[in-house]
Z-matrix of the N, CA and C atoms (Angstrom, degrees):
N
C 1 1.455
C 2 1.603 1 103.00
N 3 1.327 2 113.47 1 140.79
C 4 1.423 3 121.77 2 170.93
C 5 1.632 4 104.05 3 -114.09
N 6 1.218 5 112.68 4 170.90
C 7 1.451 6 122.61 5 -175.86
C 8 1.530 7 110.13 6 -138.57
N 9 1.393 8 109.97 7 151.10
C 10 1.495 9 117.34 8 166.61
C 11 1.521 10 107.18 9 -124.81
N 12 1.400 11 111.63 10 122.69
C 13 1.443 12 115.66 11 179.42
C 14 1.436 13 103.60 12 -111.47
N 15 1.479 14 111.82 13 129.56
C 16 1.414 15 121.93 14 -173.40
C 17 1.604 16 104.33 15 -114.67
N 18 1.346 17 115.86 16 125.21
C 19 1.370 18 125.57 17 -167.46
C 20 1.589 19 105.67 18 -127.19
N 21 1.359 20 113.82 19 121.76
C 22 1.488 21 114.99 20 163.21
C 23 1.583 22 109.84 21 -81.33
N 24 1.306 23 118.71 22 142.51
C 25 1.481 24 120.97 23 177.19
C 26 1.552 25 109.04 24 -54.54
N 27 1.377 26 114.80 25 152.12
C 28 1.444 27 121.47 26 174.16
C 29 1.450 28 111.89 27 -66.05
N 30 1.292 29 115.36 28 175.91
C 31 1.565 30 121.10 29 179.58
C 32 1.463 31 111.47 30 -61.55
N 33 1.426 32 108.61 31 124.80
C 34 1.433 33 121.74 32 -178.50
C 35 1.615 34 111.06 33 -89.40
N 36 1.333 35 112.55 34 158.37
C 37 1.340 36 116.52 35 175.05
C 38 1.503 37 112.69 36 -68.62
N 39 1.380 38 121.71 37 157.19
C 40 1.465 39 117.03 38 -176.06
C 41 1.588 40 109.15 39 -70.61
N 42 1.257 41 114.07 40 160.06
C 43 1.517 42 124.90 41 -173.23
C 44 1.656 43 95.96 42 -72.74
N 45 1.380 44 115.25 43 138.90
C 46 1.405 45 121.23 44 172.41
C 47 1.627 46 106.53 45 -126.26
N 48 1.345 47 110.97 46 147.41
C 49 1.443 48 117.46 47 177.90
C 50 1.494 49 110.49 48 -50.07
N 51 1.349 50 113.99 49 133.26
C 52 1.530 51 114.19 50 172.04
C 53 1.487 52 112.29 51 88.10
N 54 1.378 53 121.64 52 -10.64
C 55 1.459 54 121.83 53 176.06
C 56 1.546 55 109.09 54 -103.77
N 57 1.196 56 117.43 55 122.27
C 58 1.484 57 124.39 56 175.57
C 59 1.607 58 107.05 57 -56.62
N 60 1.411 59 119.70 58 139.51
C 61 1.347 60 126.74 59 171.73
C 62 1.513 61 111.99 60 -46.09
N 63 1.361 62 117.08 61 -45.76
C 64 1.412 63 126.62 62 176.90
C 65 1.512 64 117.08 63 -44.26
N 66 1.379 65 109.84 64 -38.96
C 67 1.571 66 118.46 65 -174.06
C 68 1.447 67 113.96 66 -89.81
N 69 1.383 68 125.35 67 -2.75
C 70 1.399 69 124.60 68 177.47
C 71 1.423 70 114.20 69 -61.19
N 72 1.325 71 118.30 70 123.74
C 73 1.503 72 126.23 71 175.52
C 74 1.509 73 107.92 72 -85.21
N 75 1.296 74 108.17 73 -163.10
C 76 1.598 75 118.02 74 -175.79
C 77 1.585 76 105.85 75 -99.91
N 78 1.282 77 107.52 76 141.81
C 79 1.496 78 120.17 77 168.51
C 80 1.485 79 109.32 78 -73.53
N 81 1.397 80 119.59 79 170.95
C 82 1.366 81 126.70 80 179.71
C 83 1.500 82 109.30 81 -59.25
N 84 1.361 83 116.95 82 -45.67
C 85 1.600 84 119.62 83 171.26
C 86 1.438 85 114.22 84 -50.97
N 87 1.329 86 118.26 85 -40.66
C 88 1.485 87 123.45 86 -175.21
C 89 1.463 88 106.14 87 -70.02
N 90 1.357 89 119.96 88 -49.19
C 91 1.510 90 121.08 89 176.23
C 92 1.584 91 113.57 90 -52.24
N 93 1.422 92 111.76 91 -36.40
C 94 1.476 93 114.33 92 -177.41
C 95 1.544 94 104.67 93 -74.38
N 96 1.288 95 121.07 94 -42.41
C 97 1.408 96 122.84 95 -178.25
C 98 1.574 97 109.54 96 -59.23
N 99 1.342 98 114.11 97 -39.38
C 100 1.584 99 116.53 98 173.42
C 101 1.490 100 114.46 99 -61.08
N 102 1.378 101 117.01 100 -38.68
C 103 1.430 102 116.33 101 177.01
C 104 1.541 103 111.50 102 -61.46
N 105 1.272 104 118.52 103 -42.95
C 106 1.467 105 118.89 104 174.61
C 107 1.548 106 112.61 105 -61.27
N 108 1.322 107 114.87 106 -44.08
C 109 1.510 108 111.12 107 176.98
C 110 1.424 109 110.50 108 -61.07
N 111 1.273 110 120.72 109 -40.84
C 112 1.459 111 125.87 110 -175.74
C 113 1.569 112 111.06 111 -57.29
N 114 1.464 113 113.54 112 -40.66
C 115 1.418 114 117.23 113 177.36
C 116 1.518 115 110.07 114 -66.84
N 117 1.155 116 122.03 115 -36.24
C 118 1.536 117 127.96 116 177.65
C 119 1.437 118 104.45 117 -64.66
N 120 1.259 119 123.20 118 -53.36
C 121 1.516 120 128.32 119 -173.59
C 122 1.514 121 110.95 120 -66.62
N 123 1.310 122 120.17 121 -32.17
C 124 1.437 123 122.62 122 171.58
C 125 1.537 124 115.91 123 -74.98
N 126 1.311 125 116.31 124 -15.12
C 127 1.504 126 125.02 125 -173.25
C 128 1.505 127 108.33 126 -90.80
N 129 1.377 128 118.04 127 110.72
C 130 1.442 129 118.73 128 -179.84
C 131 1.561 130 114.30 129 -67.37
N 132 1.317 131 117.25 130 -9.18
C 133 1.521 132 123.62 131 174.12
C 134 1.527 133 110.78 132 -93.41
N 135 1.180 134 115.60 133 -13.24
C 136 1.591 135 119.76 134 -178.69
C 137 1.529 136 105.34 135 -106.35
N 138 1.448 137 106.18 136 -133.66
C 139 1.464 138 117.31 137 -179.25
C 140 1.491 139 116.44 138 -58.15
N 141 1.323 140 113.81 139 -35.53
C 142 1.462 141 118.89 140 173.56
C 143 1.544 142 116.09 141 -52.22
N 144 1.290 143 121.33 142 -28.53
C 145 1.517 144 121.08 143 -179.50
C 146 1.576 145 111.52 144 -68.38
N 147 1.293 146 118.70 145 -15.12
C 148 1.468 147 120.99 146 -178.97
C 149 1.558 148 111.05 147 -96.04
N 150 1.281 149 119.22 148 17.06
C 151 1.606 150 124.87 149 176.35
C 152 1.529 151 105.26 150 -106.79
N 153 1.198 152 109.37 151 -173.64
C 154 1.462 153 137.34 152 -3.89
C 155 1.633 154 103.99 153 -68.96
N 156 1.389 155 109.22 154 154.49
C 157 1.539 156 114.39 155 -177.44
C 158 1.455 157 108.35 156 -123.69
N 159 1.391 158 111.35 157 160.77
C 160 1.479 159 121.41 158 161.78
C 161 1.474 160 104.12 159 -109.58
N 162 1.464 161 115.94 160 120.28
C 163 1.330 162 122.58 161 -172.67
C 164 1.500 163 115.84 162 -103.34
N 165 1.330 164 114.15 163 138.88
C 166 1.523 165 126.41 164 171.16
C 167 1.519 166 108.84 165 -106.93
N 168 1.337 167 116.03 166 119.06
C 169 1.470 168 114.05 167 -177.50
C 170 1.547 169 107.42 168 -128.46
N 171 1.318 170 116.88 169 133.92
C 172 1.453 171 119.65 170 173.25
C 173 1.595 172 105.87 171 -59.91
N 174 1.354 173 105.14 172 147.36
C 175 1.467 174 117.58 173 178.39
C 176 1.445 175 119.50 174 -73.13
N 177 1.332 176 116.16 175 -11.01
C 178 1.445 177 124.13 176 176.83
C 179 1.608 178 114.16 177 -54.05
N 180 1.233 179 118.00 178 142.13
C 181 1.441 180 117.88 179 -178.37
C 182 1.467 181 117.66 180 -51.90
N 183 1.523 182 113.88 181 -42.74
C 184 1.430 183 112.97 182 179.12
C 185 1.411 184 121.51 183 -69.01
N 186 1.462 185 115.97 184 -28.64
C 187 1.409 186 120.15 185 178.95
C 188 1.639 187 110.09 186 -78.82
N 189 1.323 188 114.00 187 -31.73
C 190 1.471 189 118.77 188 175.88
C 191 1.534 190 107.87 189 -68.73
N 192 1.195 191 123.84 190 -35.95
C 193 1.426 192 130.05 191 -177.28
C 194 1.557 193 103.71 192 -75.62
N 195 1.128 194 123.80 193 -46.01
C 196 1.495 195 125.97 194 174.29
C 197 1.459 196 110.70 195 -58.87
N 198 1.308 197 118.61 196 -45.23
C 199 1.531 198 116.21 197 173.80
C 200 1.575 199 114.25 198 -63.60
N 201 1.274 200 113.45 199 -49.21
C 202 1.565 201 118.19 200 -178.54
C 203 1.544 202 106.82 201 -56.86
N 204 1.301 203 118.47 202 -54.02
C 205 1.498 204 122.24 203 -177.10
C 206 1.589 205 117.56 204 -57.42
N 207 1.372 206 103.58 205 -42.45
C 208 1.537 207 114.58 206 -171.65
C 209 1.417 208 121.25 207 -90.49
N 210 1.388 209 112.43 208 -30.57
C 211 1.487 210 118.73 209 -166.36
C 212 1.589 211 114.02 210 -135.90
N 213 1.317 212 118.25 211 -35.96
C 214 1.434 213 115.64 212 -176.15
C 215 1.548 214 114.19 213 -62.61
N 216 1.303 215 112.76 214 138.06
C 217 1.428 216 119.44 215 -178.18
C 218 1.480 217 114.09 216 84.60
N 219 1.310 218 121.50 217 0.31
C 220 1.462 219 127.10 218 171.93
C 221 1.489 220 115.98 219 -92.30
N 222 1.293 221 117.27 220 158.56
C 223 1.571 222 118.76 221 -179.26
C 224 1.518 223 105.26 222 -70.36
N 225 1.231 224 124.38 223 -10.13
C 226 1.570 225 126.80 224 -179.04
C 227 1.448 226 110.46 225 -69.58
N 228 1.434 227 118.16 226 -23.42
C 229 1.403 228 122.43 227 -174.13
C 230 1.581 229 107.11 228 -123.34
N 231 1.405 230 111.95 229 119.86
C 232 1.476 231 116.23 230 176.31
C 233 1.565 232 109.99 231 -85.48
N 234 1.344 233 115.88 232 -46.62
C 235 1.370 234 125.65 233 176.13
C 236 1.444 235 115.58 234 -146.01
N 237 1.416 236 118.57 235 163.62
C 238 1.508 237 118.65 236 -178.18
C 239 1.522 238 105.43 237 -147.08
N 240 1.292 239 111.04 238 160.48
C 241 1.504 240 123.38 239 177.64
C 242 1.504 241 108.88 240 -144.12
N 243 1.414 242 113.52 241 124.75
C 244 1.417 243 121.46 242 171.33
C 245 1.520 244 113.69 243 -80.22
N 246 1.307 245 120.89 244 139.62
C 247 1.505 246 121.66 245 177.25
C 248 1.484 247 110.23 246 -142.01
N 249 1.394 248 113.19 247 132.28
C 250 1.378 249 122.95 248 174.21
C 251 1.521 250 110.24 249 -75.34
N 252 1.483 251 113.64 250 -27.00
C 253 1.486 252 119.03 251 -178.56
C 254 1.451 253 115.22 252 -57.13
N 255 1.389 254 119.90 253 -23.81
C 256 1.489 255 118.06 254 178.40
C 257 1.535 256 113.48 255 -110.57
N 258 1.319 257 117.66 256 28.22
C 259 1.458 258 123.16 257 166.09
C 260 1.484 259 104.92 258 -96.26
N 261 1.428 260 111.84 259 119.96
C 262 1.438 261 115.73 260 -178.26
C 263 1.469 262 120.70 261 -87.94
N 264 1.306 263 114.23 262 12.15
C 265 1.558 264 121.82 263 179.36
C 266 1.492 265 114.80 264 -82.07
N 267 1.290 266 115.75 265 -10.60
C 268 1.534 267 113.66 266 -178.13
C 269 1.501 268 109.12 267 -115.22
N 270 1.343 269 114.06 268 -20.59
C 271 1.522 270 119.92 269 -179.53
C 272 1.462 271 105.65 270 -163.14
N 273 1.391 272 114.94 271 156.77
C 274 1.456 273 121.81 272 -172.64
C 275 1.684 274 103.87 273 -69.73
N 276 1.298 275 113.05 274 134.92
C 277 1.410 276 120.61 275 177.07
C 278 1.539 277 107.70 276 -120.12
N 279 1.267 278 118.29 277 108.59
C 280 1.354 279 120.27 278 178.31
C 281 1.623 280 119.35 279 -79.60
N 282 1.177 281 123.10 280 168.80
C 283 1.535 282 124.54 281 175.63
C 284 1.486 283 107.11 282 -59.61
N 285 1.296 284 116.52 283 -41.25
C 286 1.494 285 119.77 284 -176.67
C 287 1.528 286 108.87 285 -68.86
N 288 1.368 287 121.93 286 -39.05
C 289 1.387 288 122.45 287 173.40
C 290 1.552 289 114.86 288 -56.61
N 291 1.417 290 110.83 289 -46.97
C 292 1.423 291 116.59 290 172.30
C 293 1.479 292 117.93 291 -57.96
N 294 1.330 293 118.42 292 -39.00
C 295 1.427 294 122.87 293 -173.83
C 296 1.639 295 101.98 294 -80.60
N 297 1.319 296 122.90 295 -23.82
C 298 1.424 297 117.61 296 172.26
C 299 1.545 298 117.27 297 -69.72
N 300 1.346 299 109.33 298 -39.62
C 301 1.503 300 121.63 299 173.87
C 302 1.572 301 111.25 300 -62.08
N 303 1.325 302 114.18 301 -39.61
C 304 1.474 303 115.42 302 178.80
C 305 1.555 304 110.09 303 -72.64
N 306 1.240 305 120.80 304 -38.25
C 307 1.526 306 127.54 305 176.67
C 308 1.525 307 104.74 306 -58.92
N 309 1.293 308 120.91 307 -36.31
C 310 1.410 309 119.54 308 -169.59
C 311 1.559 310 111.66 309 -79.09
N 312 1.378 311 114.28 310 -15.82
C 313 1.471 312 116.64 311 172.97
C 314 1.317 313 116.37 312 -109.18
N 315 1.343 314 117.37 313 3.86
C 316 1.507 315 124.77 314 -174.77
C 317 1.585 316 113.60 315 -74.68
N 318 1.364 317 116.92 316 105.99
C 319 1.492 318 109.80 317 -179.03
C 320 1.377 319 115.40 318 -84.19
N 321 1.336 320 120.43 319 5.08
C 322 1.439 321 123.49 320 179.57
C 323 1.547 322 115.86 321 64.01
N 324 1.277 323 116.00 322 9.75
C 325 1.456 324 126.71 323 -174.82
C 326 1.531 325 111.33 324 -117.86
N 327 1.237 326 116.60 325 -24.64
C 328 1.558 327 121.52 326 178.43
C 329 1.506 328 103.19 327 -125.60
N 330 1.391 329 107.32 328 170.89
C 331 1.506 330 116.80 329 174.89
C 332 1.514 331 102.56 330 -80.24
N 333 1.411 332 119.79 331 176.68
C 334 1.373 333 126.73 332 -179.79
C 335 1.626 334 110.92 333 -119.09
N 336 1.278 335 110.42 334 152.20
C 337 1.430 336 120.93 335 169.15
C 338 1.561 337 112.71 336 -132.23
N 339 1.227 338 121.74 337 134.49
C 340 1.476 339 125.61 338 170.55
C 341 1.487 340 109.53 339 -123.68
N 342 1.287 341 113.98 340 137.96
C 343 1.495 342 116.61 341 175.38
C 344 1.599 343 101.49 342 -127.39
N 345 1.271 344 109.64 343 116.35
C 346 1.479 345 119.86 344 -171.71
C 347 1.457 346 116.31 345 -136.40
N 348 1.380 347 114.36 346 -155.75
C 349 1.422 348 121.43 347 -170.53
C 350 1.615 349 105.51 348 -126.71
N 351 1.336 350 110.79 349 156.53
C 352 1.587 351 118.89 350 170.23
C 353 1.586 352 101.13 351 -82.69
N 354 1.346 353 119.51 352 151.42
C 355 1.429 354 124.32 353 -8.20
C 356 1.562 355 120.65 354 -82.45
N 357 1.309 356 110.78 355 -2.55
C 358 1.405 357 118.48 356 -172.35
C 359 1.674 358 109.08 357 -56.73
N 360 1.339 359 119.29 358 -49.75
C 361 1.349 360 115.10 359 -179.80
C 362 1.563 361 117.32 360 -63.67
N 363 1.355 362 108.75 361 -36.08
C 364 1.516 363 109.95 362 170.71
C 365 1.537 364 118.06 363 -57.96
N 366 1.296 365 108.81 364 -42.61
C 367 1.512 366 120.45 365 -177.41
C 368 1.692 367 105.82 366 -67.00
N 369 1.281 368 115.13 367 -34.65
C 370 1.526 369 113.24 368 172.02
C 371 1.444 370 112.87 369 -68.69
N 372 1.304 371 122.21 370 -39.60
C 373 1.466 372 118.71 371 171.95
C 374 1.345 373 115.01 372 -57.22
N 375 1.417 374 119.36 373 -39.41
C 376 1.487 375 125.05 374 179.02
C 377 1.434 376 112.93 375 -60.07
N 378 1.275 377 119.56 376 -40.40
C 379 1.470 378 122.65 377 -170.45
C 380 1.678 379 107.75 378 -89.07
N 381 1.338 380 118.35 379 -15.18
C 382 1.385 381 120.87 380 -170.53
C 383 1.575 382 114.70 381 -110.57
N 384 1.299 383 115.66 382 -32.04
C 385 1.402 384 122.85 383 -169.06
C 386 1.565 385 112.33 384 -83.16
N 387 1.340 386 117.32 385 124.64
C 388 1.569 387 120.01 386 -178.69
C 389 1.493 388 105.93 387 -56.22
N 390 1.365 389 116.32 388 -43.16
C 391 1.419 390 120.25 389 -175.27
C 392 1.565 391 103.92 390 -140.86
N 393 1.299 392 113.29 391 117.10
C 394 1.501 393 120.61 392 -179.56
C 395 1.586 394 109.25 393 -71.25
N 396 1.441 395 114.04 394 126.20
C 397 1.382 396 120.82 395 174.74
C 398 1.432 397 113.66 396 -52.21
N 399 1.344 398 119.53 397 158.68
C 400 1.461 399 123.41 398 -176.07
C 401 1.390 400 106.29 399 -68.94
N 402 1.344 401 124.71 400 -40.71
C 403 1.387 402 126.59 401 176.81
C 404 1.496 403 115.73 402 -48.37
N 405 1.280 404 121.25 403 -30.20
C 406 1.483 405 132.02 404 -172.13
C 407 1.539 406 113.55 405 -100.18
N 408 1.407 407 120.34 406 -6.57
C 409 1.460 408 117.98 407 -174.67
C 410 1.490 409 123.59 408 -81.18
N 411 1.384 410 112.49 409 4.55
C 412 1.513 411 114.92 410 175.32
C 413 1.332 412 110.64 411 -122.23
N 414 1.374 413 119.93 412 37.16
C 415 1.532 414 125.22 413 173.36
C 416 1.465 415 107.65 414 64.88
N 417 1.316 416 118.53 415 36.49
C 418 1.597 417 117.40 416 179.30
C 419 1.511 418 103.23 417 -134.70
N 420 1.301 419 113.39 418 129.07
C 421 1.454 420 118.18 419 175.73
C 422 1.483 421 101.90 420 -113.98
N 423 1.414 422 115.96 421 124.11
C 424 1.414 423 115.69 422 -171.20
C 425 1.587 424 112.32 423 -73.61
N 426 1.338 425 112.93 424 138.17
C 427 1.514 426 118.90 425 177.81
C 428 1.497 427 106.30 426 -49.42
N 429 1.329 428 116.27 427 133.02
C 430 1.406 429 122.92 428 178.37
C 431 1.611 430 115.86 429 70.51
N 432 1.270 431 112.24 430 4.67
C 433 1.503 432 114.04 431 -179.86
C 434 1.441 433 113.29 432 -74.49
N 435 1.359 434 110.80 433 138.78
C 436 1.466 435 119.24 434 176.91
C 437 1.566 436 112.09 435 -120.83
N 438 1.250 437 114.70 436 125.75
C 439 1.554 438 119.86 437 -179.91
C 440 1.491 439 108.43 438 -120.77
N 441 1.395 440 116.06 439 130.67
C 442 1.375 441 120.82 440 -174.67
C 443 1.565 442 114.26 441 -107.91
N 444 1.363 443 115.89 442 121.33
C 445 1.420 444 120.75 443 176.88
C 446 1.477 445 112.10 444 -98.85
N 447 1.347 446 117.91 445 144.17
C 448 1.560 447 120.27 446 176.47
C 449 1.520 448 106.62 447 -85.23
N 450 1.310 449 121.24 448 129.20
C 451 1.474 450 127.15 449 174.59
C 452 1.515 451 108.80 450 -109.43
N 453 1.384 452 117.32 451 152.38
C 454 1.497 453 118.72 452 171.13
C 455 1.529 454 105.35 453 -66.77
N 456 1.382 455 110.24 454 159.20
C 457 1.540 456 117.11 455 175.72
C 458 1.349 457 115.19 456 -78.65
N 459 1.294 458 124.38 457 -23.43
C 460 1.508 459 125.46 458 -167.27
C 461 1.520 460 115.77 459 -108.00
N 462 1.394 461 115.34 460 5.49
C 463 1.475 462 118.21 461 179.46
C 464 1.458 463 115.22 462 -135.84
N 465 1.214 464 112.22 463 141.02
C 466 1.559 465 122.63 464 172.93
C 467 1.485 466 109.23 465 -54.92
N 468 1.366 467 111.36 466 140.02
C 469 1.568 468 118.05 467 174.19
C 470 1.437 469 106.97 468 -51.37
N 471 1.349 470 114.36 469 138.13
C 472 1.510 471 114.20 470 172.70
C 473 1.474 472 109.70 471 -163.41
N 474 1.230 473 123.61 472 -177.33
C 475 1.496 474 129.26 473 -179.30
C 476 1.456 475 111.27 474 -63.70
N 477 1.365 476 117.35 475 93.25
C 478 1.350 477 125.56 476 179.48
C 479 1.492 478 107.35 477 -154.54
N 480 1.360 479 118.05 478 174.78
C 481 1.476 480 117.86 479 173.65
C 482 1.521 481 110.50 480 -102.89
N 483 1.303 482 109.35 481 142.79
C 484 1.474 483 120.72 482 -177.10
C 485 1.575 484 112.83 483 -132.18
N 486 1.300 485 115.77 484 149.05
C 487 1.555 486 121.34 485 -178.61
C 488 1.689 487 104.32 486 -76.77
N 489 1.259 488 114.20 487 133.93
C 490 1.477 489 119.20 488 164.19
C 491 1.423 490 105.87 489 -78.86
N 492 1.336 491 116.92 490 124.66
C 493 1.473 492 123.61 491 -175.23
C 494 1.608 493 113.31 492 -111.73
N 495 1.361 494 110.97 493 -10.25
C 496 1.557 495 110.69 494 -177.83
C 497 1.536 496 105.33 495 -164.98
N 498 1.331 497 117.12 496 154.66
C 499 1.405 498 121.02 497 171.96
C 500 1.559 499 107.64 498 -145.04
N 501 1.444 500 114.39 499 146.60
C 502 1.394 501 116.84 500 -177.01
C 503 1.548 502 99.94 501 -137.85
N 504 1.344 503 119.20 502 123.97
C 505 1.386 504 129.00 503 179.11
C 506 1.431 505 111.27 504 -124.89
N 507 1.291 506 115.46 505 108.36
C 508 1.518 507 116.23 506 -167.09
C 509 1.561 508 116.85 507 -71.34
N 510 1.398 509 112.65 508 -16.76
C 511 1.562 510 116.94 509 170.89
C 512 1.501 511 112.55 510 -155.74
């Protein structure tokens, strides 16, 4: 069995005049959320059991920082790739766009991890989850939230329904 872990970036710093949205880093709360995610990623009985992963990470500062603080250098991640194509601050990114980009990096030999933005990660869960977890039912994807879907071993990730097998919400 392989897995797809879908993560929304942790809490970002507020927007400030003159700073592009793309360049916003994490707030203190976001850094704390990442520390909890990292503990789970390092734990072979928690999130760590769903690795190793190939990761697709939005190139925006807050998603890159979430990835670095929560997952980079852990056994949970085998390799990663940053992509501006899944940052929805410059153009609309649909769940289908995100899925196409995931399929493009899917080696079908590891599990997958995506660190992205709302509403795209929420929409991805809407189209892929057999049953939507309670935490996602009111069009809210928790900051730093990680939801794990079970994938078949022998097929590339695609537009299909998958079981949600775990969730990790840092606060």
